[in-house]
C-alpha positions in Angstrom: 0.0 0.0 0.0 1.3 3.5 -0.8 2.2 5.8 2.1 1.3 8.7 -0.2 0.8 9.4 -3.9 1.5 12.3 -6.3 -0.9 12.8 -9.2 0.7 13.5 -12.6 -1.3 14.5 -15.7 0.7 13.0 -18.6 0.0 14.3 -22.1 1.8 15.4 -25.2 3.1 18.5 -23.4 4.3 16.6 -20.4 5.4 13.2 -21.6 6.4 10.1 -19.8 10.0 11.1 -20.3 9.3 14.4 -18.5 7.5 12.5 -15.7 10.7 10.4 -15.3 12.7 13.5 -14.8 10.6 14.5 -11.7 11.0 11.1 -10.0 13.8 12.4 -7.9 11.9 15.4 -6.8 8.9 13.2 -5.8 11.1 11.1 -3.7 12.6 14.1 -2.0 9.0 15.4 -1.4 8.2 12.2 0.4 5.6 10.3 -1.6 6.1 6.6 -2.2 4.2 6.4 -5.5 3.6 8.4 -8.6 -0.1 8.3 -9.6 -0.5 8.7 -13.3 -3.4 9.7 -15.5 -4.5 7.1 -18.0 -1.6 6.0 -20.3 -3.2 3.7 -22.9 -3.5 4.9 -26.4 -6.1 7.7 -26.5 -7.8 10.0 -29.0 -5.4 12.3 -30.8 -4.9 15.6 -29.0 -6.4 14.3 -25.7 -4.9 16.1 -22.7 -6.5 13.8 -20.1 -6.4 10.2 -21.5 -9.9 9.2 -20.5 -10.8 8.5 -24.2 -8.9 5.3 -24.7 -9.0 4.1 -28.3 -6.7 1.0 -28.1 -6.0 -1.0 -24.9 -3.1 -2.8 -26.4 -0.6 0.1 -26.5 0.9 2.8 -24.3 -0.1 6.1 -26.0 2.6 7.2 -28.4 1.9 10.9 -28.0 2.6 10.5 -24.2 5.9 8.7 -24.9 4.9 5.2 -25.9 6.3 2.0 -24.4 9.8 3.3 -24.4 8.8 6.4 -22.5 6.8 4.3 -20.0 9.7 2.0 -19.4 11.9 5.0 -18.8 9.4 6.5 -16.4 9.1 3.2 -14.4 12.9 2.9 -14.3 13.2 6.4 -13.0 10.6 5.7 -10.3 12.3 2.5 -9.3 15.7 4.2 -9.2 14.4 6.5 -6.5 12.5 3.8 -4.6 9.0 4.8 -5.9 6.1 2.8 -7.2 3.4 3.6 -9.7 -0.4 3.8 -9.4 -2.1 3.8 -12.8 -5.4 5.3 -13.7 -7.6 2.7 -15.7 -10.7 3.5 -17.7 -12.8 0.3 -18.0 -16.2 1.8 -18.7 -15.9 3.4 -22.1 -13.8 3.9 -25.2 -13.1 7.0 -27.4 -14.8 6.9 -30.8 -14.5 10.4 -32.0 -12.2 9.3 -34.8 -13.4 5.8 -35.8 -10.2 5.3 -37.8 -8.2 5.7 -34.6 -10.2 3.1 -32.7 -9.7 -0.3 -34.3 -12.6 -2.1 -32.5 -15.1 0.7 -33.3 -13.9 0.8 -36.9 -14.4 -2.9 -37.2 -17.9 -2.7 -35.7 -18.9 0.0 -38.1 -17.5 -1.9 -41.0 -19.0 -5.3 -40.2 -21.9 -4.6 -37.9 -23.2 -7.4 -35.7 -20.8 -9.8 -37.5 -17.8 -7.9 -36.2 -15.5 -9.8 -33.9 -15.8 -6.8 -31.6 -19.6 -6.2 -31.7 -20.1 -7.7 -28.2 -17.5 -5.2 -26.8 -19.8 -2.2 -27.1 -23.2 -1.7 -25.4 -25.3 -1.3 -28.6 -29.1 -1.8 -29.0 -29.0 -3.1 -32.6 -32.7 -3.8 -32.7 -33.6 -0.2 -32.0 -31.3 1.0 -34.8 -32.6 -1.5 -37.3 -29.2 -3.2 -37.3 -27.3 0.1 -37.5 -25.3 2.2 -35.1 -26.6 5.7 -35.0 -23.8 8.3 -35.1 -24.8 11.9 -34.4 -22.3 13.8 -36.5 -24.2 15.6 -39.3 -24.9 19.3 -39.1 -28.4 18.6 -40.3 -30.3 15.8 -41.9 -29.8 17.4 -45.3 -26.0 17.0 -44.8 -26.3 13.5 -46.0 -26.0 15.1 -49.4 -22.5 16.3 -48.5 -21.1 12.7 -48.0 -18.2 11.7 -50.3 -16.5 8.4 -51.0 -12.8 8.9 -50.9 -10.1 6.2 -50.9 -12.6 3.4 -50.1 -14.0 5.4 -47.1 -17.1 7.4 -46.5 -16.2 11.0 -45.7 -18.1 13.8 -44.1 -15.7 16.8 -44.0 -12.8 15.5 -41.9 -14.8 12.6 -40.5 -13.9 9.1 -41.8 -16.0 6.0 -41.8 -15.5 2.5 -43.2 -17.4 0.9 -46.0 -18.6 -2.6 -45.6 -17.2 -5.1 -48.1 -19.2 -5.2 -51.3 -21.2 -2.0 -50.6 -19.1 0.7 -52.2 -20.9 1.1 -55.5 -23.2 4.0 -56.3 -23.6 7.5 -55.0 -22.3 8.4 -51.6 -25.9 8.4 -50.3 -26.5 5.0 -51.7 -23.3 3.7 -50.1 -24.3 5.3 -46.8 -27.7 3.6 -46.9 -26.0 0.1 -47.1 -23.7 0.5 -44.1 -24.0 -0.9 -40.6 -24.2 2.6 -39.2 -26.4 5.6 -39.9 -25.0 9.1 -39.8 -27.7 11.4 -38.3 -28.2 15.0 -37.3 -26.2 15.7 -34.1 -29.4 17.0 -32.5 -30.8 13.5 -32.4 -28.2 12.5 -29.8 -30.5 13.4 -26.9 -33.3 11.0 -28.0 -32.4 8.6 -30.7 -28.9 7.0 -30.1 -28.7 3.3 -29.6 -25.3 2.9 -27.9 -24.6 3.6 -24.2 -22.3 6.6 -23.7 -20.2 8.0 -20.9 -22.6 10.6 -19.5 -23.8 12.5 -22.6 -20.6 12.5 -24.5 -21.3 11.0 -27.9 -17.7 10.3 -28.6 -17.3 8.0 -25.6 -19.0 4.6 -26.2 -19.7 2.3 -23.3 -17.9 -1.0 -23.0 -19.3 -4.3 -21.7 -16.5 -5.4 -19.4 -18.9 -7.6 -17.6 -18.2 -10.0 -20.4 -15.1 -12.0 -19.3 -13.7 -12.0 -22.8 -14.0 -8.2 -23.0 -12.4 -7.8 -19.6 -9.5 -9.9 -20.6 -9.0 -8.1 -23.9 -9.1 -4.6 -22.4 -7.0 -5.4 -19.4 -4.3 -7.6 -20.9 -1.6 -5.0 -21.2 -2.2 -3.4 -17.8 -2.3 -6.7 -16.0 1.0 -7.7 -17.7 2.5 -4.4 -16.4 1.2 -5.4 -12.9 2.8 -8.9 -13.2 6.0 -7.4 -14.4 6.2 -5.1 -11.4 5.8 -1.9 -13.4 2.4 -1.0 -11.9 1.8 -1.4 -8.2 -1.7 0.0 -7.7 -4.8 0.9 -9.7 -7.3 3.7 -9.8 -10.6 2.7 -11.5 -12.4 5.4 -13.3 -16.2 5.7 -13.1 -17.2 2.3 -11.7 -20.8 3.5 -11.6 -21.0 3.1 -15.4 -20.3 -0.7 -15.1 -23.1 -3.2 -15.3 -21.6 -5.1 -12.3 -19.0 -3.1 -10.3 -18.7 -5.8 -7.7 -18.1 -8.5 -10.2 -15.6 -6.3 -12.0 -13.6 -5.6 -8.8 -13.6 -9.3 -8.0 -12.2 -10.2 -11.4 -9.7 -7.4 -11.2 -8.5 -8.4 -7.7 -8.0 -12.0 -8.8 -6.2 -11.0 -11.9 -3.9 -8.4 -10.3 -3.0 -10.3 -7.2 -5.1 -8.1 -4.9 -3.1 -5.0 -5.7 -4.1 -1.8 -3.9 -7.0 -0.4 -5.8 -9.2 2.6 -5.3 -12.4 3.6 -7.2 -13.5 6.9 -8.4 -16.8 6.6 -6.5 -18.6 9.7 -5.3 -20.4 9.0 -2.0 -23.2 11.2 -0.8 -23.0 12.3 2.8 -23.6 9.3 5.0 -23.3 6.8 2.2 -20.9 3.9 2.3 -19.2 1.7 -0.3 -20.8 -1.8 -0.5 -18.9 -3.9 2.0 -18.5 -6.7 -0.6 -16.4 -4.5 -2.9 -12.7 -5.6 -3.1 -11.2 -2.2 -3.0 -9.2 -0.1 -0.6 -11.8 2.7 -0.9 -12.5 5.7 -3.0 -10.3 8.3 -4.6 -11.1 10.7 -1.8 -13.9 13.1 -2.6 -15.6 12.1 0.6 -12.5 13.1 2.6 -12.3 16.4 0.7 -15.8 17.3 1.9 -15.0 16.4 5.5 -11.9 18.7 5.5 -13.6 21.6 3.7 -16.6 21.6 6.0 -14.7 21.8 9.3 -12.9 24.9 8.1 -16.1 26.8 7.2 -17.9 28.9 9.8 -21.6 27.8 10.1 -22.4 31.2 11.6 -22.0 32.7 8.1 -24.9 30.7 6.6 -27.8 33.1 7.4 -26.1 36.2 5.9 -25.0 34.4 2.7 -28.4 32.8 2.3 -30.0 36.3 2.6 -27.6 37.6 -0.1 -28.5 34.7 -2.3 -32.2 35.3 -1.8 -31.7 39.0 -2.6 -29.9 38.2 -5.8 -32.1 35.4 -7.0 -35.3 37.4 -6.1 -36.6 34.4 -4.2 -35.7 31.8 -1.6 -33.8 29.1 -3.4 -34.9 25.5 -2.6 -31.8 23.6 -3.3 -33.4 20.2 -3.1 -36.0 21.3 -5.7 -33.3 22.8 -7.8 -31.4 19.5 -7.9 -34.5 17.7 -8.8 -35.3 20.1 -11.6 -31.8 20.0 -13.0 -31.8 16.2 -13.0 -35.1 16.2 -14.7 -33.7 18.5 -17.4 -30.9 15.9 -17.9 -33.1 12.9 -18.0 -35.5 14.6 -20.4 -32.7 16.2 -22.5 -29.1 15.1 -22.9 -29.6 11.6 -21.5 -32.9 11.1 -23.2 -31.4 8.3 -25.3 -30.4 6.3 -22.3 -33.9 6.8 -20.6 -35.6 5.8 -23.9 -33.5 2.6 -24.0 -34.5 1.8 -20.4 -38.2 2.3 -21.4 -37.7 -0.1 -24.3 -36.1 -2.7 -22.0 -38.9 -2.5 -19.4 -41.5 -2.4 -22.1 -40.5 -5.9 -23.2 -41.5 -7.1 -19.8 -45.1 -6.1 -20.2 -45.0 -3.8 -17.3 -46.0 -6.5 -14.8 -49.3 -6.9 -16.7 -50.4 -3.3 -16.0 -52.1 -2.4 -19.3 -53.2 1.0 -17.8 -49.6 2.3 -18.1 -48.7 3.7 -21.5 -45.3 4.6 -22.8 -45.6 8.3 -21.9 -46.4 7.4 -18.3 -43.6 4.9 -18.2 -41.1 7.5 -19.4 -42.4 10.1 -17.0 -42.2 7.8 -14.1 -38.7 6.7 -14.9 -37.6 10.3 -15.3 -39.1 11.2 -11.9 -37.4 8.2 -10.2 -34.1 9.2 -11.8 -34.5 12.8 -10.8 -35.4 11.9 -7.2 -32.7 9.3 -6.6 -30.7 10.4 -3.6 -27.4 8.8 -4.4 -25.5 8.2 -7.6 -26.7 4.6 -7.9 -27.6 1.4 -6.1 -25.8 -1.9 -6.5 -28.6 -4.3 -5.8 -29.1 -5.8 -3.4 -26.9 -3.1 -1.8 -28.7 0.2 -1.8 -32.2 -1.3 -2.1 -33.3 1.1 0.6 -32.6 4.1 -1.7 -34.8 2.7 -4.4 -37.6 2.0 -2.0 -37.4 5.5 -0.5 -37.4 7.1 -3.9 -40.5 5.1 -5.0 -42.3 6.2 -1.9 -41.3 9.9 -2.5 -42.4 9.9 -6.1 -45.7 8.2 -5.2 -46.5 10.8 -2.6 -45.4 13.7 -4.9 -47.0 12.5 -8.1 -50.3 10.7 -7.5 -50.8 10.6 -11.3 -47.8 8.2 -11.6 -48.7 5.7 -8.8 -49.7 3.0 -11.2 -46.5 3.4 -13.3 -44.2 3.7 -10.3 -45.7 0.6 -8.6 -45.2 -1.4 -11.8 -41.7 -0.1 -12.0 -40.8 -0.9 -8.4 -40.7 -4.7 -8.8 -38.9 -4.5 -12.1 -36.2 -2.1 -10.9 -35.6 -4.0 -7.7 -34.8 -7.3 -9.4 -31.1 -7.5 -8.8 -29.1 -8.4 -11.9 -31.9 -8.0 -14.4 -31.3 -5.9 -17.4 -33.9 -3.3 -16.4 -32.5 -2.9 -12.9 -28.9 -2.8 -14.2 -29.6 -0.2 -16.8 -31.5 2.0 -14.3 -28.4 1.8 -12.1 -26.1 2.7 -15.0 -28.4 5.7 -15.8 -29.0 7.2 -12.4 -25.3 8.0 -11.9 -24.9 10.1 -15.1 -28.2 11.9 -14.3 -26.9 12.8 -10.9 -23.5 13.9 -12.2 -24.7 16.0 -15.0 -27.7 17.4 -13.0 -25.8 18.3 -9.9 -22.1 18.7 -10.6 -22.5 20.2 -14.0 -25.8 22.1 -13.6 -27.0 22.8 -10.0 -23.5 23.6 -8.8 -23.3 26.4 -11.4 -26.9 27.7 -10.7 -26.8 27.9 -6.9 -24.1 30.6 -6.1 -24.9 31.0 -2.4 -21.4 29.9 -1.4 -19.4 28.2 -4.1 -16.7 27.0 -1.8 -19.2 24.2 -1.0 -20.1 23.5 -4.6 -17.6 20.7 -4.9 -17.6 17.2 -6.2 -18.6 14.9 -3.3 -19.9 17.7 -1.2 -23.3 19.0 -0.3 -23.8 22.8 -0.8 -26.8 22.7 1.5 -24.6 21.6 4.4 -22.9 24.8 5.6 -19.8 23.7 7.6 -19.4 21.3 10.4 -18.1 21.1 14.0 -14.8 19.8 15.2 -16.6 17.0 17.0 -18.3 16.0 13.7 -14.9 16.0 12.0 -13.4 13.8 14.7 -16.3 11.3 14.5 -15.9 11.1 10.7 -12.2 10.4 11.0 -12.6 7.7 13.7 -15.1 6.1 11.4 -12.7 6.4 8.5 -9.9 4.8 10.5 -12.2 1.9 11.3 -13.7 1.3 7.9 -11.4 2.8 5.2 -7.9 3.1 6.6 -6.4 2.4 3.1 -8.7 4.7 1.1 -7.3 7.6 -0.8 -7.7 11.2 0.5 -7.5 14.3 -1.7 -8.2 18.0 -1.9 -7.7 18.7 -5.6 -8.1 16.5 -8.7 -8.4 17.0 -12.4 -12.2 17.0 -11.9 -12.6 19.4 -8.9 -14.6 22.6 -9.7 -11.9 24.7 -8.1 -8.5 24.0 -6.4 -8.0 23.5 -2.7 -6.4 27.0 -2.3 -9.3 28.7 -4.0 -11.8 27.0 -1.7 -9.6 27.8 1.3 -9.7 31.5 0.5 -13.4 31.5 -0.3 -14.0 29.8 3.1 -13.1 33.2 4.7 -16.3 34.7 3.2 -18.3 32.6 5.7 -16.5 34.6 8.5 -17.0 38.0 6.7 -20.4 37.6 5.0 -21.6 41.1 5.6 -18.4 42.6 4.1 -18.6 40.3 1.2 -22.3 41.1 0.6 -21.4 44.8 0.5 -18.7 44.3 -2.1 -21.0 42.2 -4.2 -23.8 44.8 -4.2 -21.3 47.4 -5.2 -19.9 45.3 -8.1 -23.4 44.4 -9.3 -24.6 48.0 -9.2 -21.5 49.1 -11.1 -21.5 46.2 -13.6 -25.1 44.8 -13.8 -25.8 41.4 -15.3 -29.3 40.1 -16.0 -28.4 36.7 -14.4 -27.5 38.0 -10.9 -26.8 34.6 -9.3 -24.4 33.8 -12.1 -22.7 37.2 -11.6 -22.3 36.3 -7.9 -20.7 33.0 -8.9 -18.3 34.8 -11.2 -17.2 37.4 -8.6 -16.6 34.6 -6.0 -14.4 32.7 -8.4 -12.5 35.8 -9.5 -11.8 36.8 -5.9 -11.0 33.2 -5.0 -8.4 32.9 -7.8 -7.1 36.5 -7.9 -4.8 37.5 -9.4 -5.5 35.5 -12.6 -5.1 36.3 -16.2 -7.9 37.8 -18.1 -7.8 34.9 -20.5 -8.2 32.3 -17.7 -11.1 34.3 -16.2 -12.9 34.7 -19.5 -12.5 31.0 -20.3 -13.9 30.1 -16.9 -17.0 32.3 -17.0 -17.9 31.1 -20.4 -17.8 27.5 -19.3 -19.6 28.3 -16.1 -22.4 30.2 -17.8 -23.0 27.4 -20.4 -22.9 24.7 -17.8 -25.5 26.6 -15.7 -27.7 26.8 -18.8 -29.8 29.6 -17.4 -28.9 32.4 -19.8 -26.8 30.6 -22.4 -26.0 27.0 -23.3 -23.3 25.0 -25.1 -25.7 24.0 -27.9 -27.3 27.4 -28.2 -25.0 30.2 -27.1 -26.7 33.5 -26.6 -24.3 36.0 -28.0 -25.7 39.1 -26.5 -25.7 37.7 -23.0 -22.2 36.3 -23.4 -20.9 39.7 -24.5 -22.4 41.2 -21.4 -20.8 38.5 -19.3 -17.4 39.0 -20.9 -17.7 42.7 -20.4 -18.3 42.1 -16.7 -15.0 40.1 -16.5 -13.2 42.8 -18.4 -14.3 45.3 -15.8 -12.2 43.5 -13.2 -9.1 44.5 -15.2 -10.1 47.7 -17.0 -12.3 49.6 -14.4 -9.8 51.2 -11.9 -12.4 51.3 -9.1 -13.3 47.7 -9.6 -9.7 46.5 -9.8 -8.9 48.5 -6.6 -11.9 47.0 -4.8 -11.0 43.5 -5.7 -7.3 44.0 -4.9 -8.2 45.5 -1.5 -10.6 42.7 -0.6 -8.2 39.9 -1.7 -5.4 41.6 0.2 -7.5 41.5 3.3 -8.6 37.9 3.1 -5.6 36.3 1.5 -3.7 35.8 4.8 -6.7 34.0 6.3 -7.0 32.0 3.1 -3.3 30.9 3.4 -4.0 29.8 7.0 -6.9 27.8 5.8 -4.9 26.3 3.0 -2.2 25.1 5.4 -4.7 23.7 7.9 -6.6 22.0 5.1 -3.5 20.4 3.7 -2.3 19.2 7.0 -5.7 17.6 7.8 -5.9 15.9 4.5 -2.3 14.6 4.6 -2.6 13.3 8.2 -6.2 12.0 8.4 -6.7 8.2 8.1 -6.1 7.0 4.5 -3.5 7.3 1.7 -3.0 11.0 0.9 -2.7 12.2 -2.7 -1.1 15.5 -3.7 -2.4 16.7 -7.1 0.4 18.0 -9.3 1.7 21.4 -8.3 -0.5 21.8 -5.2 2.4 21.5 -2.8 2.7 25.3 -3.5 -0.3 27.7 -3.6 -2.4 26.7 -6.6 -5.3 29.0 -7.5 -6.8 27.0 -10.4 -10.4 26.8 -11.5 -12.3 24.0 -13.3 -10.6 22.0 -16.1 -8.8 22.7 -18.3 -7.5 25.5 -16.0 -6.3 22.9 -13.5 -4.1 21.1 -16.0 -1.7 23.9 -16.7 2.1 23.2 -16.7 3.8 22.8 -13.3 7.1 24.6 -12.6 9.1 21.8 -11.1 12.4 23.7 -11.2 10.9 26.3 -8.8 9.6 23.5 -6.5 13.0 21.8 -6.4 14.7 25.1 -5.5 12.3 25.9 -2.7 12.5 22.4 -1.3 16.3 22.6 -1.3 16.1 25.9 0.6 13.8 24.2 3.2 16.2 21.3 3.6 18.9 23.7 4.4 16.9 24.7 7.5 15.0 27.8 6.3 11.7 28.3 8.0 9.6 30.3 5.5 7.2 33.0 6.1 3.5 32.4 5.2 3.7 34.5 2.1 3.0 34.5 -1.6 5.9 32.1 -2.4 4.0 29.1 -1.1 7.1 27.7 0.6 5.3 27.4 3.9 2.8 25.1 2.3 5.6 23.1 0.7 7.2 22.8 4.2 4.0 21.3 5.5 3.6 18.9 2.6 7.2 17.6 2.5 7.5 17.2 6.3 4.2 15.3 6.6 4.9 13.1 3.6 8.4 12.2 4.9 7.0 11.4 8.3 4.4 9.1 6.9 7.0 7.4 4.7 9.6 7.0 7.4 7.5 6.5 10.5 4.2 4.8 9.5 3.9 3.8 13.2 3.1 7.4 14.0 -0.1 7.2 11.8 -1.8 4.0 13.0 -4.7 5.3 15.1 -6.9 8.3 15.7 -7.7 10.0 19.0 -9.0 13.6 19.4 -6.9 15.9 21.5 -8.7 18.0 24.0 -8.6 21.8 23.6 -9.4 24.2 26.4 -9.6 28.0 26.7 -11.3 31.0 25.1 -10.3 30.2 21.5 -10.8 26.4 21.6 -13.2 26.4 18.7 -10.4 27.7 16.5 -8.4 24.5 16.7 -8.5 21.0 15.3 -6.2 18.6 17.1 -5.8 14.9 17.1 -3.2 12.1 17.8 -2.6 9.6 15.0 -0.6 7.3 17.2 2.6 9.3 17.8 2.1 12.3 15.5 -0.1 15.0 17.0 -1.8 17.3 14.4 -2.6 20.9 15.3 -4.5 23.1 12.8 -6.1 26.5 13.0 -9.6 27.1 11.8 -11.8 30.2 11.4 -8.7 32.5 11.3 -10.5 35.7 10.6 -12.4 35.4 13.9 -9.2 34.4 15.7 -7.5 37.5 14.5 -9.8 39.6 16.6 -9.3 37.7 19.8 -6.0 35.8 19.7 -5.3 32.5 21.4 -5.5 33.8 24.9 -5.5 31.0 27.4 -6.2 28.3 24.8 -4.2 25.1 25.5 -3.8 21.6 24.1 -4.4 18.9 26.6 -1.4 16.8 25.9 0.6 14.6 28.3 3.2 16.5 30.2 6.7 16.6 28.8 8.6 17.9 25.8 7.3 17.9 22.2 9.0 18.7 18.9 7.3 20.5 16.0 8.4 18.8 12.8 7.7 22.0 10.8 9.8 24.5 12.7 12.0 22.1 14.7 11.1 24.0 17.9 10.8 22.3 21.2 7.7 23.0 23.4 6.7 21.7 26.8 3.3 20.6 28.0 2.7 21.1 31.8 -0.2 20.4 34.1 -2.3 23.0 32.3 -1.5 21.6 28.9 0.5 23.1 26.0 -0.2 26.8 25.4 -1.2 27.3 21.8 0.0 30.9 21.6 3.5 29.5 22.4 3.2 26.8 19.8 1.7 28.6 16.8 3.9 31.6 16.7 5.4 31.2 13.2 2.8 29.0 11.4 -0.9 28.3 11.8 -0.2 24.6 12.0 2.0 22.1 13.8 2.9 18.5 13.7 4.2 17.3 17.1 6.1 14.2 18.2 7.6 13.3 21.6 11.0 14.9 22.0 
C-alpha cells in the first residue's frame, strides 16, 4: 500500500520522459508512489487520457512503451512505485479510424469480432449504429466516397465489403451505421455513452472476454512489477461493479485499488467490494466543512435570496436539474430503459402507457438520492425514492408501482440499466448544472460535497475520522483533482467569506450596481471565483466564466450560445481588469482575506495529509495553486521552482507564510516524509482536547505518535488571539516537525500561543 501518492497529468506537453525527470523530486518530497493519469493509447490531442482508443498500447503521444519503461525505471531508481489510472467503462470513438474495435464494428456490424464489446441496441437502430455527426439531416448530401471510405468533411467512416458502388448516399444507406443530425443524440442514439458524451462509447467489461482483452496490457504491467496499484475510473458506469472488482482483484493479485466513486453524505461503499476505498472526494468534503464557519450561513443565504429574487430551494433545484438531464441530454439512455422494461409487459399493467412509463422513470431518476444502487446493496434508496415519487405524483402511482418490482430485481437488465443511468443523471444534473446555478457559497459546490450543508463542527470531524480509521484506513484522500470545480487553495480562500459575510455582501452589491448582469446569481458565482483565484489572467477568467455560464444553462448554453448575454458576461469580467475602481476594490478585498486563506490552506492540507487513509497530492499543489475548473487545473507545473524551494527548506530555512507558497511546501514535505519514514506514527486516531477561550479555532488529534494541530476560522481568531487556549497533551517535551522548535506541556497543557507563533499549524512528536 502506498504511504502517499502524487498525481501526474501525462499528455503530449508533459510526456512520460518528462515524468521520469521529476521522480527524484517526488522522492525528495516524500511520496512513495507516482499516480499517473491514463496512459493507454487515446484520442489524438487528448490532454486527459480518458478517451482510450486502443487498450493494447501505451499512448505514443505520451511517450509510448519506451517512455513508459523509462518512467518506471526512473521511479524505481528512487524507490518509488506507480499507481495507474484505468478506464474500463468506455472507449473513445470520436475518430473511428483511430479506434480499431469501433472501426471494425462500423464496418462489419453485428458480424464484427468486436460487436459484443460495445453496449449497442442493434434492434432499435434497425441493425445500424446511429452516429450523431451531421450538421443537419440534409447534410447526408455532403457525403463523399474517398479512398474506399465514406467521408463527411474530416470525419472518416469505413465501407462494408461489397457495398461501395453507387452514389455516396446509396453507399451510406448500405452501411451498418447511420450518420444522423447531431441534435438527435438526446433522444435517438442506440449505444450507451459515458454521461452524454457522444464520442465515448460504453464497453461491456462484464463479459469476461472483453475484460481480458481490455486489461491484458495493464495486467501484464502489474505482473512485471511496473504497476503497483490501480485507480478505477467511473465504476458507476459498469453493469456489475462488484463482479468487475472481484475479477480485477484476482487478476492483479489483490493490488491496492481505489475507485472513483462519489459518495453522498452518510453513504458507504458496499462492503463486498474488493477495493481499498475511494479516490477521496468524501475526505475532501470532511476537510472543507470543518474549516467553514456555520455562523455565516444566514447572511450568505440572505444575499443569495436577494440576488435570485426568491428563496432558493436547493433540493428542488437539484430535482429540476436532474429532470432536465433525464428529459434532455440523457434522453437516449432513458428511452432505452423504457424499451427494455416495455419488453417485460410492465408487470401486466395495461393501464400504463409509454408516456407514463417515461415520465415515471424520469421522476425516479430525478429523485434518486445517491449516484446509484448496487442491488441488493442500496435497495433502501430505491424503496425510499419510489415512496417519495408516489407521494409527490399521485398521477404516476400505477406506473411507479409497476416499475418498483422491475427495478428492484437485482441483476436483471432493467435494474442494471437503471443503475447505470442514475449516476450520469446525478453527475450532469448536480455537478454540471446545479453547482453552477446555486451561487450562495461556491466553496461548498464541490464534487462529493453537499452545498446545503454549511460547515461542520470539530466534534463531527473527529467522528468522521474515527469512522474512516475503522472502515477505510487504506482509502485515498484528496483536496484537488483533475475534476474538482476549483482548487483547494481557491476553496480555502473562499471559506473566509463565511466569516465575513456582511463585508462580502457589501462588495457584491457594489460590483453588481457598477456592472449589472441580468443573471444576478451567475454574476455572484463569477465574482466569487474571480476573488478566489485573484490575481489570474484575463484569458483564464474569461474561459472560466464562459464555461460556467454554459454549464449553468440559465442564460446561455453549449448547444445554443446567446451571443448578447455572453458579450455582457465577458464585459463584466473585463471590468475587473479595466475599471480602476473595480480593480482596486478586488485588490483590497483579496489583500484583506488572503492571509486568512493561506492559513486555511495550510490547515486544510495538514488535515488531508494526516487523516486516516492514503493522501494524494495533485500535481503542483504543494505550493499555492489557484486553479479553476478544467482545463485550467491542467496547466504546466514549474518543477524547477519547487526543487529550489524544497532545497532551501532542507537547508533549514523556516519560511514566512507569504506568496511564495514555501510554507505550504514545508507542511507537505514534512508530513509526507514522516508518513513514509514513520508509519507507526499514523496508525490510530484520537481527538486531542482543547481548552480555553479560542478552543473552537483549533482542530487537534493524535494519529498514534504524531499529533496534528490546525487553526480554523482564522478571521475570527485575529480579533481575539489564542489567549488561554491550550492543548491537553501529556506532560513533557514535544518537537514541532515543521519548525524544529521544542515545546513543553505542563499540568495546564500546552499553550497554543507559544506553539503557533510562526505557522498556523504544527505536527508534534515526543521529544
